[in-house]
PDBQT receptor file of N, H, CA, C and O in Angstrom, charges set to zero:
ATOM      1  N   UNK A   1      66.154  71.398 144.643  1.00  0.00    +0.000 N 
ATOM      2  CA  UNK A   1      65.967  72.681 144.651  1.00  0.00    +0.000 C 
ATOM      3  C   UNK A   1      66.920  73.355 143.647  1.00  0.00    +0.000 C 
ATOM      4  O   UNK A   1      66.574  73.987 142.649  1.00  0.00    +0.000 OA
ATOM      5  N   UNK A   2      68.476  73.064 144.171  1.00  0.00    +0.000 N 
ATOM      6  H   UNK A   2      68.757  72.551 144.982  1.00  0.00    +0.000 HD
ATOM      7  CA  UNK A   2      69.045  73.467 143.296  1.00  0.00    +0.000 C 
ATOM      8  C   UNK A   2      69.681  72.852 142.025  1.00  0.00    +0.000 C 
ATOM      9  O   UNK A   2      70.497  73.353 141.251  1.00  0.00    +0.000 OA
ATOM     10  N   UNK A   3      69.288  72.041 142.019  1.00  0.00    +0.000 N 
ATOM     11  H   UNK A   3      68.625  71.635 142.648  1.00  0.00    +0.000 HD
ATOM     12  CA  UNK A   3      69.448  71.411 140.487  1.00  0.00    +0.000 C 
ATOM     13  C   UNK A   3      68.504  72.009 139.672  1.00  0.00    +0.000 C 
ATOM     14  O   UNK A   3      68.754  71.868 138.475  1.00  0.00    +0.000 OA
ATOM     15  N   UNK A   4      67.176  72.832 140.016  1.00  0.00    +0.000 N 
ATOM     16  H   UNK A   4      66.973  72.946 140.988  1.00  0.00    +0.000 HD
ATOM     17  CA  UNK A   4      66.510  73.179 139.048  1.00  0.00    +0.000 C 
ATOM     18  C   UNK A   4      66.961  74.625 139.043  1.00  0.00    +0.000 C 
ATOM     19  O   UNK A   4      66.711  75.176 137.971  1.00  0.00    +0.000 OA
ATOM     20  N   UNK A   5      67.564  75.406 139.956  1.00  0.00    +0.000 N 
ATOM     21  H   UNK A   5      67.766  74.959 140.827  1.00  0.00    +0.000 HD
ATOM     22  CA  UNK A   5      68.658  76.545 139.374  1.00  0.00    +0.000 C 
ATOM     23  C   UNK A   5      69.268  76.089 138.493  1.00  0.00    +0.000 C 
ATOM     24  O   UNK A   5      69.186  76.837 137.518  1.00  0.00    +0.000 OA
ATOM     25  N   UNK A   6      69.826  75.280 138.314  1.00  0.00    +0.000 N 
ATOM     26  H   UNK A   6      69.892  74.672 139.105  1.00  0.00    +0.000 HD
ATOM     27  CA  UNK A   6      71.168  75.003 137.308  1.00  0.00    +0.000 C 
ATOM     28  C   UNK A   6      70.416  74.801 136.129  1.00  0.00    +0.000 C 
ATOM     29  O   UNK A   6      70.603  75.459 135.106  1.00  0.00    +0.000 OA
ATOM     30  N   UNK A   7      69.306  73.630 136.278  1.00  0.00    +0.000 N 
ATOM     31  H   UNK A   7      69.154  73.095 137.109  1.00  0.00    +0.000 HD
ATOM     32  CA  UNK A   7      68.498  73.997 134.574  1.00  0.00    +0.000 C 
ATOM     33  C   UNK A   7      68.013  75.100 134.000  1.00  0.00    +0.000 C 
ATOM     34  O   UNK A   7      68.021  75.273 132.781  1.00  0.00    +0.000 OA
ATOM     35  N   UNK A   8      67.473  76.073 134.997  1.00  0.00    +0.000 N 
ATOM     36  H   UNK A   8      67.467  75.933 135.987  1.00  0.00    +0.000 HD
ATOM     37  CA  UNK A   8      66.954  77.238 134.579  1.00  0.00    +0.000 C 
ATOM     38  C   UNK A   8      68.050  77.958 133.966  1.00  0.00    +0.000 C 
ATOM     39  O   UNK A   8      67.891  78.447 132.847  1.00  0.00    +0.000 OA
ATOM     40  N   UNK A   9      69.265  78.083 134.654  1.00  0.00    +0.000 N 
ATOM     41  H   UNK A   9      69.394  77.685 135.562  1.00  0.00    +0.000 HD
ATOM     42  CA  UNK A   9      70.185  78.531 134.255  1.00  0.00    +0.000 C 
ATOM     43  C   UNK A   9      70.856  78.161 132.681  1.00  0.00    +0.000 C 
ATOM     44  O   UNK A   9      70.939  78.918 131.714  1.00  0.00    +0.000 OA
ATOM     45  N   UNK A  10      71.232  76.936 132.780  1.00  0.00    +0.000 N 
ATOM     46  H   UNK A  10      71.165  76.321 133.566  1.00  0.00    +0.000 HD
ATOM     47  CA  UNK A  10      71.500  75.993 131.349  1.00  0.00    +0.000 C 
ATOM     48  C   UNK A  10      70.492  76.743 130.550  1.00  0.00    +0.000 C 
ATOM     49  O   UNK A  10      71.049  77.623 129.894  1.00  0.00    +0.000 OA
ATOM     50  N   UNK A  11      69.095  76.699 130.362  1.00  0.00    +0.000 N 
ATOM     51  H   UNK A  11      68.642  75.984 130.895  1.00  0.00    +0.000 HD
ATOM     52  CA  UNK A  11      68.054  77.223 129.731  1.00  0.00    +0.000 C 
ATOM     53  C   UNK A  11      68.481  78.552 129.312  1.00  0.00    +0.000 C 
ATOM     54  O   UNK A  11      68.616  78.840 128.123  1.00  0.00    +0.000 OA
ATOM     55  N   UNK A  12      68.686  79.323 130.218  1.00  0.00    +0.000 N 
ATOM     56  H   UNK A  12      68.577  79.088 131.184  1.00  0.00    +0.000 HD
ATOM     57  CA  UNK A  12      68.576  80.999 129.775  1.00  0.00    +0.000 C 
ATOM     58  C   UNK A  12      70.191  81.102 128.587  1.00  0.00    +0.000 C 
ATOM     59  O   UNK A  12      70.357  81.638 127.491  1.00  0.00    +0.000 OA
ATOM     60  N   UNK A  13      71.165  80.258 129.550  1.00  0.00    +0.000 N 
ATOM     61  H   UNK A  13      71.030  79.823 130.441  1.00  0.00    +0.000 HD
ATOM     62  CA  UNK A  13      71.864  80.420 128.995  1.00  0.00    +0.000 C 
ATOM     63  C   UNK A  13      71.965  80.070 127.072  1.00  0.00    +0.000 C 
ATOM     64  O   UNK A  13      72.311  80.733 126.094  1.00  0.00    +0.000 OA
ATOM     65  N   UNK A  14      71.519  78.866 127.271  1.00  0.00    +0.000 N 
ATOM     66  H   UNK A  14      71.237  78.327 128.065  1.00  0.00    +0.000 HD
ATOM     67  CA  UNK A  14      71.246  78.293 125.709  1.00  0.00    +0.000 C 
ATOM     68  C   UNK A  14      70.128  79.151 124.678  1.00  0.00    +0.000 C 
ATOM     69  O   UNK A  14      70.133  79.193 123.448  1.00  0.00    +0.000 OA
ATOM     70  N   UNK A  15      69.205  79.792 125.623  1.00  0.00    +0.000 N 
ATOM     71  H   UNK A  15      69.202  79.758 126.623  1.00  0.00    +0.000 HD
ATOM     72  CA  UNK A  15      68.478  81.151 124.737  1.00  0.00    +0.000 C 
ATOM     73  C   UNK A  15      69.282  82.442 124.583  1.00  0.00    +0.000 C 
ATOM     74  O   UNK A  15      68.739  83.207 123.786  1.00  0.00    +0.000 OA
ATOM     75  N   UNK A  16      70.430  82.914 125.119  1.00  0.00    +0.000 N 
ATOM     76  H   UNK A  16      70.870  82.292 125.767  1.00  0.00    +0.000 HD
ATOM     77  CA  UNK A  16      70.720  83.704 125.100  1.00  0.00    +0.000 C 
ATOM     78  C   UNK A  16      72.061  83.181 124.081  1.00  0.00    +0.000 C 
ATOM     79  O   UNK A  16      72.516  84.144 123.463  1.00  0.00    +0.000 OA
ATOM     80  N   UNK A  17      72.604  82.193 123.853  1.00  0.00    +0.000 N 
ATOM     81  H   UNK A  17      72.234  81.411 124.355  1.00  0.00    +0.000 HD
ATOM     82  CA  UNK A  17      73.445  81.383 122.987  1.00  0.00    +0.000 C 
ATOM     83  C   UNK A  17      73.087  81.568 121.477  1.00  0.00    +0.000 C 
ATOM     84  O   UNK A  17      73.808  81.785 120.503  1.00  0.00    +0.000 OA
ATOM     85  N   UNK A  18      71.399  81.372 121.633  1.00  0.00    +0.000 N 
ATOM     86  H   UNK A  18      70.813  81.195 122.424  1.00  0.00    +0.000 HD
ATOM     87  CA  UNK A  18      70.920  81.089 120.209  1.00  0.00    +0.000 C 
ATOM     88  C   UNK A  18      70.606  82.423 119.818  1.00  0.00    +0.000 C 
ATOM     89  O   UNK A  18      70.615  82.542 118.593  1.00  0.00    +0.000 OA
ATOM     90  N   UNK A  19      70.289  83.628 120.537  1.00  0.00    +0.000 N 
ATOM     91  H   UNK A  19      70.281  83.530 121.532  1.00  0.00    +0.000 HD
ATOM     92  CA  UNK A  19      69.978  84.939 120.130  1.00  0.00    +0.000 C 
ATOM     93  C   UNK A  19      71.251  85.747 119.790  1.00  0.00    +0.000 C 
ATOM     94  O   UNK A  19      71.324  86.595 118.901  1.00  0.00    +0.000 OA
ATOM     95  N   UNK A  20      71.991  85.462 120.411  1.00  0.00    +0.000 N 
ATOM     96  H   UNK A  20      71.932  84.772 121.133  1.00  0.00    +0.000 HD
ATOM     97  CA  UNK A  20      73.731  85.601 119.980  1.00  0.00    +0.000 C 
ATOM     98  C   UNK A  20      74.070  85.469 118.612  1.00  0.00    +0.000 C 
ATOM     99  O   UNK A  20      74.305  86.387 117.826  1.00  0.00    +0.000 OA
ATOM    100  N   UNK A  21      74.079  83.937 118.335  1.00  0.00    +0.000 N 
ATOM    101  H   UNK A  21      73.888  83.191 118.973  1.00  0.00    +0.000 HD
ATOM    102  CA  UNK A  21      74.027  83.102 117.347  1.00  0.00    +0.000 C 
ATOM    103  C   UNK A  21      73.901  83.794 115.932  1.00  0.00    +0.000 C 
ATOM    104  O   UNK A  21      74.576  84.030 114.930  1.00  0.00    +0.000 OA
ATOM    105  N   UNK A  22      72.260  84.034 116.600  1.00  0.00    +0.000 N 
ATOM    106  H   UNK A  22      71.712  83.843 117.414  1.00  0.00    +0.000 HD
ATOM    107  CA  UNK A  22      71.511  84.896 115.309  1.00  0.00    +0.000 C 
ATOM    108  C   UNK A  22      71.643  86.446 115.192  1.00  0.00    +0.000 C 
ATOM    109  O   UNK A  22      71.090  87.028 114.259  1.00  0.00    +0.000 OA
ATOM    110  N   UNK A  23      72.418  87.165 116.188  1.00  0.00    +0.000 N 
ATOM    111  H   UNK A  23      72.868  86.692 116.946  1.00  0.00    +0.000 HD
ATOM    112  CA  UNK A  23      72.578  88.628 115.976  1.00  0.00    +0.000 C 
ATOM    113  C   UNK A  23      74.245  88.197 115.108  1.00  0.00    +0.000 C 
ATOM    114  O   UNK A  23      74.512  89.033 114.245  1.00  0.00    +0.000 OA
ATOM    115  N   UNK A  24      75.191  87.185 115.229  1.00  0.00    +0.000 N 
ATOM    116  H   UNK A  24      74.975  86.506 115.930  1.00  0.00    +0.000 HD
ATOM    117  CA  UNK A  24      75.798  87.310 114.787  1.00  0.00    +0.000 C 
ATOM    118  C   UNK A  24      75.630  86.849 112.864  1.00  0.00    +0.000 C 
ATOM    119  O   UNK A  24      76.133  87.198 111.796  1.00  0.00    +0.000 OA
ATOM    120  N   UNK A  25      74.726  85.998 113.307  1.00  0.00    +0.000 N 
ATOM    121  H   UNK A  25      74.318  85.715 114.175  1.00  0.00    +0.000 HD
ATOM    122  CA  UNK A  25      74.363  85.603 111.743  1.00  0.00    +0.000 C 
ATOM    123  C   UNK A  25      74.233  87.057 110.766  1.00  0.00    +0.000 C 
ATOM    124  O   UNK A  25      74.933  87.319 109.788  1.00  0.00    +0.000 OA
ATOM    125  N   UNK A  26      73.241  87.812 111.285  1.00  0.00    +0.000 N 
ATOM    126  H   UNK A  26      72.673  87.600 112.079  1.00  0.00    +0.000 HD
ATOM    127  CA  UNK A  26      72.987  88.676 110.916  1.00  0.00    +0.000 C 
ATOM    128  C   UNK A  26      74.072  89.882 110.511  1.00  0.00    +0.000 C 
ATOM    129  O   UNK A  26      74.140  90.295 109.353  1.00  0.00    +0.000 OA
ATOM    130  N   UNK A  27      74.581  90.197 111.165  1.00  0.00    +0.000 N 
ATOM    131  H   UNK A  27      74.525  89.862 112.105  1.00  0.00    +0.000 HD
ATOM    132  CA  UNK A  27      75.794  91.294 111.179  1.00  0.00    +0.000 C 
ATOM    133  C   UNK A  27      77.098  90.498 110.401  1.00  0.00    +0.000 C 
ATOM    134  O   UNK A  27      78.105  91.076 109.991  1.00  0.00    +0.000 OA
ATOM    135  N   UNK A  28      76.867  89.230 110.315  1.00  0.00    +0.000 N 
ATOM    136  H   UNK A  28      76.049  88.761 110.648  1.00  0.00    +0.000 HD
ATOM    137  CA  UNK A  28      77.842  88.986 109.175  1.00  0.00    +0.000 C 
ATOM    138  C   UNK A  28      77.033  89.357 107.467  1.00  0.00    +0.000 C 
ATOM    139  O   UNK A  28      77.670  89.859 106.540  1.00  0.00    +0.000 OA
ATOM    140  N   UNK A  29      75.929  89.071 107.407  1.00  0.00    +0.000 N 
ATOM    141  H   UNK A  29      75.413  88.663 108.160  1.00  0.00    +0.000 HD
ATOM    142  CA  UNK A  29      75.425  89.719 105.970  1.00  0.00    +0.000 C 
ATOM    143  C   UNK A  29      75.457  90.498 105.856  1.00  0.00    +0.000 C 
ATOM    144  O   UNK A  29      75.776  90.907 104.739  1.00  0.00    +0.000 OA
ATOM    145  N   UNK A  30      75.151  91.441 106.936  1.00  0.00    +0.000 N 
ATOM    146  H   UNK A  30      74.892  91.109 107.844  1.00  0.00    +0.000 HD
ATOM    147  CA  UNK A  30      75.643  93.344 106.512  1.00  0.00    +0.000 C 
ATOM    148  C   UNK A  30      76.815  93.483 106.252  1.00  0.00    +0.000 C 
ATOM    149  O   UNK A  30      77.173  94.354 105.458  1.00  0.00    +0.000 OA
ATOM    150  N   UNK A  31      77.939  92.416 107.034  1.00  0.00    +0.000 N 
ATOM    151  H   UNK A  31      77.648  91.709 107.679  1.00  0.00    +0.000 HD
ATOM    152  CA  UNK A  31      79.375  93.194 106.591  1.00  0.00    +0.000 C 
ATOM    153  C   UNK A  31      79.752  92.681 105.226  1.00  0.00    +0.000 C 
ATOM    154  O   UNK A  31      80.352  93.279 104.333  1.00  0.00    +0.000 OA
ATOM    155  N   UNK A  32      79.229  91.320 105.246  1.00  0.00    +0.000 N 
ATOM    156  H   UNK A  32      78.742  90.834 105.972  1.00  0.00    +0.000 HD
ATOM    157  CA  UNK A  32      79.389  91.450 103.748  1.00  0.00    +0.000 C 
ATOM    158  C   UNK A  32      78.394  91.770 102.252  1.00  0.00    +0.000 C 
ATOM    159  O   UNK A  32      78.778  91.411 101.139  1.00  0.00    +0.000 OA
ATOM    160  N   UNK A  33      76.990  92.550 102.512  1.00  0.00    +0.000 N 
ATOM    161  H   UNK A  33      76.678  92.842 103.417  1.00  0.00    +0.000 HD
ATOM    162  CA  UNK A  33      77.101  93.196 102.108  1.00  0.00    +0.000 C 
ATOM    163  C   UNK A  33      77.269  94.731 101.737  1.00  0.00    +0.000 C 
ATOM    164  O   UNK A  33      76.769  95.147 100.692  1.00  0.00    +0.000 OA
ATOM    165  N   UNK A  34      78.085  95.710 102.728  1.00  0.00    +0.000 N 
ATOM    166  H   UNK A  34      78.491  95.371 103.576  1.00  0.00    +0.000 HD
ATOM    167  CA  UNK A  34      78.939  96.403 102.530  1.00  0.00    +0.000 C 
ATOM    168  C   UNK A  34      80.285  96.316 101.547  1.00  0.00    +0.000 C 
ATOM    169  O   UNK A  34      80.694  96.963 100.583  1.00  0.00    +0.000 OA
ATOM    170  N   UNK A  35      80.722  95.237 102.268  1.00  0.00    +0.000 N 
ATOM    171  H   UNK A  35      80.390  94.711 103.051  1.00  0.00    +0.000 HD
ATOM    172  CA  UNK A  35      82.182  95.159 101.400  1.00  0.00    +0.000 C 
ATOM    173  C   UNK A  35      81.686  95.187 100.040  1.00  0.00    +0.000 C 
ATOM    174  O   UNK A  35      82.300  95.743  99.130  1.00  0.00    +0.000 OA
ATOM    175  N   UNK A  36      80.296  94.438  99.856  1.00  0.00    +0.000 N 
ATOM    176  H   UNK A  36      79.797  93.985 100.595  1.00  0.00    +0.000 HD
ATOM    177  CA  UNK A  36      80.394  94.941  98.415  1.00  0.00    +0.000 C 
ATOM    178  C   UNK A  36      80.269  95.983  97.692  1.00  0.00    +0.000 C 
ATOM    179  O   UNK A  36      80.813  96.324  96.642  1.00  0.00    +0.000 OA
ATOM    180  N   UNK A  37      79.354  96.554  98.476  1.00  0.00    +0.000 N 
ATOM    181  H   UNK A  37      78.911  96.277  99.329  1.00  0.00    +0.000 HD
ATOM    182  CA  UNK A  37      79.106  98.157  98.196  1.00  0.00    +0.000 C 
ATOM    183  C   UNK A  37      80.225  98.751  98.025  1.00  0.00    +0.000 C 
ATOM    184  O   UNK A  37      80.432  99.117  96.868  1.00  0.00    +0.000 OA
ATOM    185  N   UNK A  38      80.989  98.964  98.753  1.00  0.00    +0.000 N 
ATOM    186  H   UNK A  38      80.822  98.666  99.693  1.00  0.00    +0.000 HD
ATOM    187  CA  UNK A  38      82.245  99.095  98.758  1.00  0.00    +0.000 C 
ATOM    188  C   UNK A  38      83.427  98.793  97.938  1.00  0.00    +0.000 C 
ATOM    189  O   UNK A  38      84.288  99.650  97.740  1.00  0.00    +0.000 OA
ATOM    190  N   UNK A  39      83.503  97.583  97.447  1.00  0.00    +0.000 N 
ATOM    191  H   UNK A  39      82.804  96.887  97.607  1.00  0.00    +0.000 HD
ATOM    192  CA  UNK A  39      84.350  97.068  96.068  1.00  0.00    +0.000 C 
ATOM    193  C   UNK A  39      83.522  97.677  94.689  1.00  0.00    +0.000 C 
ATOM    194  O   UNK A  39      84.063  98.050  93.648  1.00  0.00    +0.000 OA
ATOM    195  N   UNK A  40      81.909  97.667  95.018  1.00  0.00    +0.000 N 
ATOM    196  H   UNK A  40      81.469  97.364  95.864  1.00  0.00    +0.000 HD
ATOM    197  CA  UNK A  40      81.530  98.625  93.662  1.00  0.00    +0.000 C 
ATOM    198  C   UNK A  40      82.155 100.120  93.786  1.00  0.00    +0.000 C 
ATOM    199  O   UNK A  40      82.788 100.709  92.910  1.00  0.00    +0.000 OA
ATOM    200  N   UNK A  41      81.786 100.649  95.244  1.00  0.00    +0.000 N 
ATOM    201  H   UNK A  41      81.272 100.170  95.956  1.00  0.00    +0.000 HD
ATOM    202  CA  UNK A  41      82.385 102.667  94.798  1.00  0.00    +0.000 C 
ATOM    203  C   UNK A  41      83.553 102.904  94.624  1.00  0.00    +0.000 C 
ATOM    204  O   UNK A  41      83.929 103.979  94.157  1.00  0.00    +0.000 OA
ATOM    205  N   UNK A  42      84.546 101.721  95.046  1.00  0.00    +0.000 N 
ATOM    206  H   UNK A  42      84.240 100.848  95.426  1.00  0.00    +0.000 HD
ATOM    207  CA  UNK A  42      85.700 101.648  94.363  1.00  0.00    +0.000 C 
ATOM    208  C   UNK A  42      85.763 101.645  93.073  1.00  0.00    +0.000 C 
ATOM    209  O   UNK A  42      86.332 102.578  92.505  1.00  0.00    +0.000 OA
ATOM    210  N   UNK A  43      85.197 100.605  92.359  1.00  0.00    +0.000 N 
ATOM    211  H   UNK A  43      84.736  99.848  92.821  1.00  0.00    +0.000 HD
ATOM    212  CA  UNK A  43      85.473 100.246  90.958  1.00  0.00    +0.000 C 
ATOM    213  C   UNK A  43      84.975 101.703  89.996  1.00  0.00    +0.000 C 
ATOM    214  O   UNK A  43      85.412 102.074  88.907  1.00  0.00    +0.000 OA
ATOM    215  N   UNK A  44      83.949 102.297  90.832  1.00  0.00    +0.000 N 
ATOM    216  H   UNK A  44      83.593 101.995  91.717  1.00  0.00    +0.000 HD
ATOM    217  CA  UNK A  44      82.786 103.665  90.436  1.00  0.00    +0.000 C 
ATOM    218  C   UNK A  44      84.181 105.041  90.031  1.00  0.00    +0.000 C 
ATOM    219  O   UNK A  44      84.611 105.698  89.083  1.00  0.00    +0.000 OA
ATOM    220  N   UNK A  45      84.404 104.823  91.523  1.00  0.00    +0.000 N 
ATOM    221  H   UNK A  45      84.055 104.289  92.294  1.00  0.00    +0.000 HD
ATOM    222  CA  UNK A  45      85.565 105.910  91.646  1.00  0.00    +0.000 C 
ATOM    223  C   UNK A  45      86.650 105.873  90.603  1.00  0.00    +0.000 C 
ATOM    224  O   UNK A  45      86.929 106.928  90.033  1.00  0.00    +0.000 OA
ATOM    225  N   UNK A  46      87.377 104.617  90.254  1.00  0.00    +0.000 N 
ATOM    226  H   UNK A  46      87.151 103.760  90.717  1.00  0.00    +0.000 HD
ATOM    227  CA  UNK A  46      88.882 104.487  89.712  1.00  0.00    +0.000 C 
ATOM    228  C   UNK A  46      87.932 104.868  88.550  1.00  0.00    +0.000 C 
ATOM    229  O   UNK A  46      88.561 105.784  88.020  1.00  0.00    +0.000 OA
ATOM    230  N   UNK A  47      86.550 104.677  87.687  1.00  0.00    +0.000 N 
ATOM    231  H   UNK A  47      86.039 103.933  88.117  1.00  0.00    +0.000 HD
ATOM    232  CA  UNK A  47      86.364 104.780  86.377  1.00  0.00    +0.000 C 
ATOM    233  C   UNK A  47      85.959 106.232  86.162  1.00  0.00    +0.000 C 
ATOM    234  O   UNK A  47      85.877 106.774  85.060  1.00  0.00    +0.000 OA
ATOM    235  N   UNK A  48      85.717 106.792  87.328  1.00  0.00    +0.000 N 
ATOM    236  H   UNK A  48      85.783 106.352  88.224  1.00  0.00    +0.000 HD
ATOM    237  CA  UNK A  48      85.578 108.590  87.547  1.00  0.00    +0.000 C 
ATOM    238  C   UNK A  48      86.934 108.925  87.294  1.00  0.00    +0.000 C 
ATOM    239  O   UNK A  48      87.315 109.584  86.327  1.00  0.00    +0.000 OA
ATOM    240  N   UNK A  49      87.520 108.540  88.026  1.00  0.00    +0.000 N 
ATOM    241  H   UNK A  49      87.210 108.005  88.812  1.00  0.00    +0.000 HD
ATOM    242  CA  UNK A  49      89.238 109.307  88.026  1.00  0.00    +0.000 C 
ATOM    243  C   UNK A  49      89.851 109.388  86.490  1.00  0.00    +0.000 C 
ATOM    244  O   UNK A  49      90.357 110.408  86.023  1.00  0.00    +0.000 OA
ATOM    245  N   UNK A  50      89.689 107.878  85.652  1.00  0.00    +0.000 N 
ATOM    246  H   UNK A  50      89.278 107.049  86.032  1.00  0.00    +0.000 HD
ATOM    247  CA  UNK A  50      89.985 108.056  84.302  1.00  0.00    +0.000 C 
ATOM    248  C   UNK A  50      89.079 108.948  83.643  1.00  0.00    +0.000 C 
ATOM    249  O   UNK A  50      89.673 109.868  83.081  1.00  0.00    +0.000 OA
ATOM    250  N   UNK A  51      87.255 108.985  83.477  1.00  0.00    +0.000 N 
ATOM    251  H   UNK A  51      86.772 108.238  83.933  1.00  0.00    +0.000 HD
ATOM    252  CA  UNK A  51      87.356 109.782  83.225  1.00  0.00    +0.000 C 
ATOM    253  C   UNK A  51      87.638 111.408  83.004  1.00  0.00    +0.000 C 
ATOM    254  O   UNK A  51      87.571 112.235  82.095  1.00  0.00    +0.000 OA
ATOM    255  N   UNK A  52      87.990 111.344  84.386  1.00  0.00    +0.000 N 
ATOM    256  H   UNK A  52      88.044 110.673  85.125  1.00  0.00    +0.000 HD
ATOM    257  CA  UNK A  52      88.158 113.214  84.933  1.00  0.00    +0.000 C 
ATOM    258  C   UNK A  52      89.666 113.392  84.353  1.00  0.00    +0.000 C 
ATOM    259  O   UNK A  52      90.174 114.512  84.293  1.00  0.00    +0.000 OA
ATOM    260  N   UNK A  53      90.196 112.489  84.026  1.00  0.00    +0.000 N 
ATOM    261  H   UNK A  53      89.783 111.579  84.075  1.00  0.00    +0.000 HD
ATOM    262  CA  UNK A  53      91.942 112.314  83.389  1.00  0.00    +0.000 C 
ATOM    263  C   UNK A  53      91.872 112.850  82.035  1.00  0.00    +0.000 C 
ATOM    264  O   UNK A  53      92.363 113.911  81.651  1.00  0.00    +0.000 OA
ATOM    265  N   UNK A  54      91.248 112.052  81.396  1.00  0.00    +0.000 N 
ATOM    266  H   UNK A  54      90.849 111.190  81.708  1.00  0.00    +0.000 HD
ATOM    267  CA  UNK A  54      90.927 112.179  79.749  1.00  0.00    +0.000 C 
ATOM    268  C   UNK A  54      89.799 113.481  79.540  1.00  0.00    +0.000 C 
ATOM    269  O   UNK A  54      89.177 113.649  78.491  1.00  0.00    +0.000 OA
ATOM    270  N   UNK A  55      89.654 114.463  80.897  1.00  0.00    +0.000 N 
ATOM    271  H   UNK A  55      90.159 114.326  81.750  1.00  0.00    +0.000 HD
ATOM    272  CA  UNK A  55      89.062 115.348  80.256  1.00  0.00    +0.000 C 
ATOM    273  C   UNK A  55      89.527 116.469  80.667  1.00  0.00    +0.000 C 
ATOM    274  O   UNK A  55      88.991 117.522  80.324  1.00  0.00    +0.000 OA
ATOM    275  N   UNK A  56      90.798 116.429  81.617  1.00  0.00    +0.000 N 
ATOM    276  H   UNK A  56      91.234 115.573  81.895  1.00  0.00    +0.000 HD
ATOM    277  CA  UNK A  56      91.052 117.474  82.382  1.00  0.00    +0.000 C 
ATOM    278  C   UNK A  56      92.871 117.905  81.148  1.00  0.00    +0.000 C 
ATOM    279  O   UNK A  56      93.584 117.164  80.472  1.00  0.00    +0.000 OA
ATOM    280  N   UNK A  57      92.916 119.455  81.446  1.00  0.00    +0.000 N 
ATOM    281  H   UNK A  57      92.337 120.057  81.996  1.00  0.00    +0.000 HD
ATOM    282  CA  UNK A  57      93.250 120.007  79.966  1.00  0.00    +0.000 C 
ATOM    283  C   UNK A  57      94.665 119.515  80.584  1.00  0.00    +0.000 C 
ATOM    284  O   UNK A  57      94.839 119.328  81.788  1.00  0.00    +0.000 OA
ATOM    285  N   UNK A  58      95.977 119.270  79.247  1.00  0.00    +0.000 N 
ATOM    286  H   UNK A  58      95.835 119.422  78.268  1.00  0.00    +0.000 HD
ATOM    287  CA  UNK A  58      97.418 118.855  79.416  1.00  0.00    +0.000 C 
ATOM    288  C   UNK A  58      97.751 120.437  80.506  1.00  0.00    +0.000 C 
ATOM    289  O   UNK A  58      97.190 121.532  80.554  1.00  0.00    +0.000 OA
ATOM    290  N   UNK A  59      98.701 119.952  81.108  1.00  0.00    +0.000 N 
ATOM    291  H   UNK A  59      99.157 119.063  81.069  1.00  0.00    +0.000 HD
ATOM    292  CA  UNK A  59      99.508 121.141  81.990  1.00  0.00    +0.000 C 
ATOM    293  C   UNK A  59     100.212 121.901  80.887  1.00  0.00    +0.000 C 
ATOM    294  O   UNK A  59     100.812 121.258  80.025  1.00  0.00    +0.000 OA
ATOM    295  N   UNK A  60     100.177 123.435  80.847  1.00  0.00    +0.000 N 
ATOM    296  H   UNK A  60      99.689 123.956  81.547  1.00  0.00    +0.000 HD
ATOM    297  CA  UNK A  60     100.585 124.202  80.012  1.00  0.00    +0.000 C 
ATOM    298  C   UNK A  60      99.936 124.885  79.205  1.00  0.00    +0.000 C 
ATOM    299  O   UNK A  60     100.361 125.866  78.595  1.00  0.00    +0.000 OA
ATOM    300  N   UNK A  61      98.438 124.232  79.119  1.00  0.00    +0.000 N 
ATOM    301  H   UNK A  61      98.093 123.435  79.615  1.00  0.00    +0.000 HD
ATOM    302  CA  UNK A  61      97.718 125.068  78.147  1.00  0.00    +0.000 C 
ATOM    303  C   UNK A  61      97.223 125.646  78.688  1.00  0.00    +0.000 C 
ATOM    304  O   UNK A  61      96.914 125.228  79.804  1.00  0.00    +0.000 OA
ATOM    305  N   UNK A  62      96.907 126.669  78.382  1.00  0.00    +0.000 N 
ATOM    306  H   UNK A  62      97.158 127.009  77.476  1.00  0.00    +0.000 HD
ATOM    307  CA  UNK A  62      95.499 127.301  79.031  1.00  0.00    +0.000 C 
ATOM    308  C   UNK A  62      94.363 127.378  78.231  1.00  0.00    +0.000 C 
ATOM    309  O   UNK A  62      94.275 127.356  77.004  1.00  0.00    +0.000 OA
ATOM    310  N   UNK A  63      93.233 127.500  79.360  1.00  0.00    +0.000 N 
ATOM    311  H   UNK A  63      93.304 127.518  80.357  1.00  0.00    +0.000 HD
ATOM    312  CA  UNK A  63      92.062 126.786  78.983  1.00  0.00    +0.000 C 
ATOM    313  C   UNK A  63      91.488 127.628  77.982  1.00  0.00    +0.000 C 
ATOM    314  O   UNK A  63      90.770 127.167  77.095  1.00  0.00    +0.000 OA
ATOM    315  N   UNK A  64      91.780 128.878  78.084  1.00  0.00    +0.000 N 
ATOM    316  H   UNK A  64      92.364 129.253  78.804  1.00  0.00    +0.000 HD
ATOM    317  CA  UNK A  64      91.574 129.772  76.769  1.00  0.00    +0.000 C 
ATOM    318  C   UNK A  64      91.595 129.671  75.131  1.00  0.00    +0.000 C 
ATOM    319  O   UNK A  64      90.888 130.178  74.261  1.00  0.00    +0.000 OA
ATOM    320  N   UNK A  65      93.053 128.530  75.097  1.00  0.00    +0.000 N 
ATOM    321  H   UNK A  65      93.627 128.117  75.804  1.00  0.00    +0.000 HD
ATOM    322  CA  UNK A  65      93.111 128.208  73.894  1.00  0.00    +0.000 C 
ATOM    323  C   UNK A  65      92.484 127.233  73.318  1.00  0.00    +0.000 C 
ATOM    324  O   UNK A  65      92.635 127.028  72.114  1.00  0.00    +0.000 OA
TER     325      UNK A  65
């Protein structure tokens, strides 16, 4: 009877491990996707800053001139 409990517990642990590994793999995919999106947003932000810098008036010149 004791051996049966040990086998059942081992089976339960194997199922949990499999589930946890799948969850880790799925979360890793999400992290990779989000890292790519952050990189792209940083590039877009840099381009927007450059565009704004070219559109900004020079210091000392009033907008009415």
